[in-house]
C-alpha positions as CSV (number, residue, x, y, z in Angstrom):
1,M,1.0,-19.6,7.9
2,D,3.3,-22.4,7.0
3,G,4.4,-22.4,10.7
4,E,5.3,-18.7,10.8
5,K,3.6,-16.4,13.3
6,I,2.9,-12.7,13.8
7,S,1.7,-11.2,17.0
8,N,-1.1,-8.7,17.7
9,A,-2.7,-8.8,14.3
10,H,-5.6,-6.6,13.5
11,L,-8.5,-6.9,11.0
12,A,-10.2,-3.8,9.5
13,Y,-13.9,-4.5,9.0
14,A,-17.2,-2.9,8.4
15,T,-20.8,-3.9,9.2
16,W,-24.3,-3.2,7.9
17,G,-27.7,-3.9,9.4
18,T,-28.4,-4.9,13.0
19,L,-27.4,-8.1,14.8
20,N,-30.5,-9.6,16.4
21,A,-30.8,-10.7,20.0
22,E,-30.2,-14.4,19.1
23,C,-27.1,-13.4,17.0
24,N,-28.2,-15.7,14.2
25,N,-28.9,-13.3,11.3
26,A,-25.2,-12.6,10.4
27,I,-23.7,-13.0,7.0
28,L,-20.0,-12.9,6.4
29,V,-18.8,-11.7,3.0
30,F,-15.3,-12.4,1.7
31,H,-14.1,-9.8,-0.9
32,A,-12.3,-10.5,-4.2
33,L,-8.5,-10.3,-4.7
34,S,-8.1,-6.6,-4.7
35,G,-11.4,-5.7,-3.0
36,T,-11.9,-4.0,0.3
37,H,-14.1,-4.4,3.4
38,V,-16.3,-1.5,2.1
39,I,-19.0,-3.5,0.2
40,S,-22.0,-1.2,0.4
41,G,-22.8,2.5,0.5
42,S,-20.4,5.3,0.9
43,H,-17.6,5.4,3.5
44,P,-15.6,8.6,3.1
45,S,-13.3,8.1,6.0
46,K,-9.9,6.4,5.3
47,P,-9.1,3.3,7.3
48,D,-6.3,3.5,9.8
49,D,-2.8,2.2,9.0
50,T,-3.0,2.4,5.2
51,N,-1.2,4.5,2.6
52,F,-3.1,3.0,-0.3
53,W,-6.6,4.4,0.0
54,T,-8.0,6.3,-2.9
55,D,-11.4,8.1,-3.2
56,E,-12.9,5.4,-5.4
57,L,-12.5,2.9,-2.6
58,S,-14.9,4.8,-0.4
59,E,-17.8,3.6,-2.5
60,G,-19.0,0.1,-1.8
61,W,-18.0,-2.3,-4.5
62,W,-21.2,-4.5,-4.1
63,S,-23.8,-1.9,-3.3
64,E,-26.2,-3.4,-5.8
65,I,-26.2,-6.7,-4.0
66,V,-25.8,-5.7,-0.3
67,G,-28.2,-3.1,1.2
68,P,-31.7,-2.4,2.2
69,G,-34.1,-4.6,0.1
70,K,-31.2,-6.0,-1.9
71,A,-30.2,-9.6,-2.4
72,I,-28.3,-9.6,0.9
73,D,-30.9,-7.5,2.7
74,T,-29.5,-5.3,5.4
75,D,-33.0,-4.6,6.8
76,R,-33.0,-8.3,7.7
77,F,-29.4,-9.4,8.0
78,F,-26.3,-8.2,9.8
79,V,-23.5,-8.2,7.2
80,I,-19.8,-8.3,8.0
81,C,-16.8,-7.9,5.7
82,S,-13.2,-7.6,6.8
83,N,-10.0,-6.7,4.9
84,Y,-7.9,-9.8,4.6
85,L,-5.1,-10.5,7.0
86,G,-2.1,-9.5,4.9
87,G,-4.1,-6.7,3.3
88,C,-3.3,-3.1,2.8
89,Y,-6.5,-1.4,3.8
90,G,-6.2,-1.4,7.6
91,S,-5.6,-5.0,8.4
92,T,-2.2,-6.2,9.5
93,G,-0.1,-6.8,6.4
94,P,3.4,-6.4,4.9
95,S,3.1,-2.6,4.9
96,S,2.1,-2.5,8.6
97,T,4.6,-1.6,11.3
98,N,6.2,-4.6,13.0
99,P,6.0,-3.8,16.7
100,D,9.2,-5.8,17.4
101,T,11.3,-3.6,15.0
102,G,9.4,-0.4,14.5
103,E,9.7,-0.9,10.7
104,P,7.3,-2.2,8.1
105,Y,7.1,-6.0,8.0
106,G,8.0,-6.1,4.3
107,S,9.8,-9.3,3.4
108,S,9.4,-10.7,6.9
109,F,5.6,-10.9,6.7
110,P,4.7,-14.6,6.4
111,H,3.3,-16.5,3.5
112,L,-0.4,-17.0,3.9
113,N,-2.9,-19.7,2.9
114,A,-6.7,-19.8,2.7
115,A,-7.0,-21.4,6.1
116,D,-5.1,-18.5,7.7
117,L,-7.4,-15.9,6.2
118,V,-10.5,-17.9,7.2
119,D,-9.3,-18.7,10.8
120,A,-8.6,-15.0,11.3
121,Q,-12.4,-14.3,11.0
122,I,-13.2,-16.5,14.1
123,P,-12.1,-14.0,16.8
124,L,-14.0,-11.3,14.9
125,L,-17.2,-13.3,14.9
126,E,-16.7,-14.2,18.5
127,S,-16.4,-10.6,19.5
128,F,-20.0,-10.1,18.3
129,G,-21.2,-13.3,20.1
130,I,-21.9,-15.0,16.8
131,D,-21.7,-18.8,17.1
132,Q,-23.3,-19.6,13.7
133,L,-23.6,-17.5,10.5
134,H,-26.7,-17.5,8.5
135,A,-24.5,-17.5,5.4
136,V,-21.0,-17.0,4.1
137,V,-20.7,-15.5,0.7
138,G,-17.7,-14.8,-1.6
139,P,-17.1,-13.9,-5.2
140,S,-13.9,-14.9,-7.1
141,V,-11.0,-15.4,-4.7
142,G,-13.6,-14.7,-1.9
143,G,-15.4,-17.9,-3.0
144,L,-12.3,-19.9,-2.2
145,L,-12.4,-18.5,1.3
146,A,-16.2,-19.1,1.7
147,L,-15.7,-22.7,0.7
148,T,-12.8,-23.0,3.2
149,F,-14.8,-21.5,6.0
150,A,-17.6,-24.0,5.4
151,T,-15.2,-27.0,5.5
152,R,-13.0,-25.8,8.4
153,H,-15.8,-24.3,10.6
154,T,-18.8,-26.3,9.4
155,S,-20.9,-25.9,12.5
156,R,-20.5,-22.1,12.3
157,V,-22.5,-21.6,9.1
158,R,-25.8,-22.7,7.5
159,N,-25.6,-21.5,3.9
160,V,-22.6,-21.1,1.5
161,V,-22.5,-19.0,-1.7
162,P,-19.3,-19.2,-3.8
163,I,-19.6,-17.1,-6.9
164,A,-17.3,-17.6,-10.0
165,S,-14.8,-19.5,-7.9
166,G,-13.3,-22.9,-7.8
167,F,-12.3,-26.1,-5.9
168,K,-8.6,-26.4,-6.7
169,T,-6.5,-23.9,-8.6
170,T,-5.9,-25.1,-12.2
171,V,-2.5,-25.4,-13.9
172,L,-3.5,-22.6,-16.2
173,N,-4.3,-20.2,-13.3
174,R,-1.1,-21.2,-11.5
175,L,0.9,-20.3,-14.6
176,I,-0.9,-16.9,-15.0
177,L,-0.4,-16.2,-11.3
178,F,3.3,-17.1,-11.6
179,E,3.7,-14.6,-14.5
180,Q,2.4,-11.9,-12.1
181,I,4.8,-13.0,-9.3
182,L,7.7,-12.8,-11.8
183,A,6.6,-9.3,-12.9
184,I,6.7,-8.0,-9.4
185,E,9.8,-9.9,-8.3
186,N,11.8,-8.6,-11.3
187,D,10.9,-4.9,-10.7
188,K,14.2,-3.1,-9.9
189,Y,12.7,-1.5,-6.9
190,F,11.1,-4.6,-5.3
191,N,14.1,-5.3,-3.1
192,S,12.7,-8.7,-1.9
193,G,9.7,-6.8,-0.5
194,D,11.6,-4.2,1.5
195,Y,10.8,-1.1,-0.5
196,Y,8.8,1.1,1.9
197,H,11.5,3.7,2.5
198,G,12.2,4.2,-1.2
199,E,10.6,3.8,-4.6
200,S,7.9,1.1,-4.8
201,P,7.8,-1.6,-7.5
202,R,5.1,0.3,-9.5
203,V,6.1,-1.1,-12.9
204,G,6.1,-4.7,-11.7
205,L,2.7,-4.3,-10.0
206,S,1.3,-2.6,-13.0
207,L,2.4,-5.4,-15.3
208,A,0.9,-8.0,-12.8
209,R,-2.4,-6.2,-12.9
210,M,-2.4,-6.1,-16.7
211,I,-1.7,-9.8,-16.8
212,S,-4.7,-10.5,-14.5
213,H,-7.0,-7.9,-15.9
214,K,-7.5,-9.5,-19.2
215,T,-8.9,-12.6,-17.4
216,F,-11.5,-10.4,-15.6
217,V,-13.0,-8.6,-18.5
218,H,-14.7,-10.2,-21.6
219,L,-13.0,-9.1,-24.9
220,D,-16.2,-7.5,-26.1
221,T,-16.2,-5.3,-23.0
222,F,-12.6,-4.4,-23.7
223,E,-13.7,-2.9,-27.0
224,K,-16.3,-0.8,-25.3
225,R,-13.9,0.4,-22.5
226,A,-10.8,1.0,-24.5
227,R,-9.8,4.7,-24.3
228,R,-10.2,6.8,-27.4
229,D,-7.0,8.8,-26.6
230,L,-3.7,7.1,-26.6
231,V,-1.6,7.2,-23.4
232,K,1.9,8.6,-23.9
233,E,4.0,6.2,-21.9
234,T,7.5,7.1,-20.7
235,E,8.0,5.1,-17.5
236,M,7.4,1.6,-18.9
237,L,8.4,2.0,-22.5
238,S,11.4,3.6,-24.2
239,W,11.5,2.5,-27.9
240,F,8.0,1.1,-28.4
241,Q,5.2,3.5,-29.1
242,V,1.6,2.8,-28.0
243,R,-0.5,2.9,-31.2
244,D,-3.5,0.8,-30.1
245,T,-6.4,1.8,-27.8
246,F,-6.4,-1.6,-26.2
247,Q,-2.7,-1.2,-25.3
248,S,-3.5,2.2,-24.0
249,Y,-6.4,0.9,-21.9
250,M,-4.3,-1.8,-20.3
251,L,-1.6,0.7,-19.4
252,H,-4.2,2.9,-17.8
253,Q,-5.6,0.1,-15.8
254,G,-2.2,-1.1,-14.6
255,K,-0.9,2.3,-13.6
256,K,-4.1,3.3,-11.9
257,F,-4.0,0.1,-9.8
258,T,-0.6,1.0,-8.3
259,D,-2.1,4.0,-6.6
260,R,-4.4,1.9,-4.5
261,F,-2.7,-1.4,-3.8
262,D,0.5,-2.8,-2.3
263,A,2.7,-5.2,-4.2
264,N,3.5,-7.2,-1.2
265,T,-0.2,-7.7,-0.4
266,Y,-0.8,-8.7,-4.0
267,L,1.9,-11.3,-3.8
268,R,0.6,-12.8,-0.5
269,I,-3.0,-13.2,-2.0
270,I,-2.0,-14.6,-5.4
271,D,0.4,-17.0,-3.6
272,M,-2.5,-18.2,-1.5
273,W,-4.6,-18.5,-4.6
274,S,-1.9,-20.3,-6.5
275,R,-1.6,-23.0,-3.9
276,F,-5.3,-23.4,-3.2
277,D,-6.7,-26.9,-2.8
278,A,-10.0,-27.2,-0.9
279,V,-9.1,-30.6,0.5
280,V,-5.8,-29.4,1.9
281,Q,-7.2,-26.1,3.3
282,G,-10.1,-28.0,4.9
283,G,-7.6,-30.2,6.7
284,A,-9.1,-33.4,5.2
285,E,-7.7,-36.5,3.7
286,S,-10.1,-36.8,0.8
287,V,-13.0,-35.1,-0.9
288,E,-15.5,-37.4,0.9
289,K,-14.1,-36.6,4.3
290,L,-13.9,-32.9,3.4
291,F,-17.7,-32.7,2.7
292,A,-19.1,-35.3,5.1
293,P,-19.4,-32.7,7.9
294,C,-21.2,-30.4,5.6
295,R,-23.7,-33.2,4.7
296,D,-24.1,-34.1,8.4
297,H,-24.8,-30.5,9.5
298,G,-27.2,-29.9,6.6
299,L,-25.4,-27.1,4.9
300,K,-26.8,-25.7,1.7
301,F,-24.6,-24.5,-1.2
302,L,-25.5,-22.1,-3.9
303,V,-22.8,-22.1,-6.6
304,F,-22.7,-19.6,-9.4
305,S,-20.9,-20.0,-12.7
306,I,-20.4,-17.4,-15.4
307,D,-20.4,-18.9,-18.9
308,S,-18.0,-16.3,-20.3
309,D,-15.6,-16.4,-17.4
310,F,-11.9,-16.6,-18.3
311,C,-10.6,-16.3,-14.8
312,F,-12.4,-19.1,-13.0
313,Y,-13.7,-21.2,-15.9
314,P,-17.2,-22.9,-15.5
315,E,-15.5,-26.3,-15.4
316,E,-14.0,-25.3,-12.0
317,Q,-17.5,-24.7,-10.5
318,A,-18.7,-27.9,-12.1
319,E,-15.9,-29.8,-10.3
320,L,-17.0,-28.3,-7.0
321,V,-20.7,-29.1,-7.6
322,R,-19.9,-32.7,-8.7
323,N,-17.9,-33.2,-5.4
324,L,-20.8,-31.8,-3.3
325,E,-23.4,-34.0,-5.1
326,E,-21.3,-37.1,-4.7
327,S,-21.0,-36.3,-1.0
328,S,-24.8,-35.9,-0.8
329,V,-24.5,-32.2,0.2
330,E,-27.5,-30.1,-0.8
331,V,-26.4,-27.8,-3.7
332,M,-27.9,-25.6,-6.4
333,H,-25.8,-24.7,-9.4
334,I,-26.7,-21.6,-11.4
335,T,-25.0,-20.7,-14.6
336,V,-25.2,-17.0,-15.5
337,H,-25.3,-16.2,-19.2
338,S,-23.3,-13.0,-19.6
339,M,-21.1,-11.2,-22.1
340,K,-19.2,-9.4,-19.3
341,G,-16.9,-12.2,-18.2
342,H,-15.7,-12.7,-14.7
343,D,-16.7,-9.1,-13.7
344,S,-20.4,-10.0,-14.2
345,F,-20.8,-10.5,-10.5
346,L,-20.0,-6.8,-10.1
347,L,-21.9,-5.5,-13.1
348,E,-25.1,-7.5,-13.4
349,P,-26.8,-7.8,-10.0
350,E,-30.1,-8.7,-11.5
351,L,-28.7,-12.1,-12.6
352,Y,-27.7,-13.1,-9.1
353,T,-30.3,-11.4,-6.9
354,P,-33.3,-13.7,-7.2
355,H,-31.3,-16.9,-6.4
356,I,-29.4,-15.3,-3.5
357,R,-32.5,-13.8,-2.0
358,E,-34.4,-17.1,-2.3
359,L,-31.6,-19.0,-0.5
360,L,-31.1,-16.5,2.3
361,Q,-34.8,-15.9,3.0
362,S,-36.0,-19.5,2.7
């Protein structure tokens, strides 16, 4: 945490399947930027210590990939997913109460990096007696953490599946993320992050979500999803009138997001993403030294690209695969052909299932 510390941190998590006697059939899943630890099935109960839970979050966001007989088969594997440290769905984050002050952490909550989020998983795994995971899996931002887990805790995992992710955050993504940071920081209610006793920075968070959302969804999908009825906007606009269904759709997406997410958590995660460099987060001096332990321990990587992805471009996965191959690490690279953009990993399970199943069950 850049040298900063918090005490008595908690992780909210959920599990599926049964851990076997040898404790060697566990799979750890890292969720995407705004995802939750509820990845499969229906979980109607709200996690403790959160004011951001909405009904839609009770339904697993990856139920078509994780479950009985699915790609990640819960009849065979014990699956774990936790809400990130710094999150707003039950894990200790900026909206949590600081036990030293009795007030929400707010601006005092530390900056986070990928290594922090990954290292926080180790006590959770140890509480189950899990010394080595069968696999670690992560889509999108979760793929950055899956990669970091493999390079920081190489002996603790056998298979690694980063989906639509990267190796080092590009200049383009850093600029897009910076735009989102500025949107939140410049909201009149942000107050440096200390807003929990007053109005929240809904406009800034809504703008940030709109900036990011256009990288998640392919433009053809935008046309299909755009609302037919225009939203009458009074909070974010005074002179301009919404006359376009695409503008209306983006306003709807942005404002809906503010009901279920905390601006401070959003800032912590995109700050982590903006600064991501696999070599740095793995604590290595070079790419070769980063992946040498993966080669020596016989790790297997399955890397997915999406050819229409505007969030993590296919060139980013190609860089990761090239580095793995040059380091003699076993890797398979699958390019998914889709018209759904980055969100393909959520919407088209049939394109991922055969490859994930083959790796996990081999």
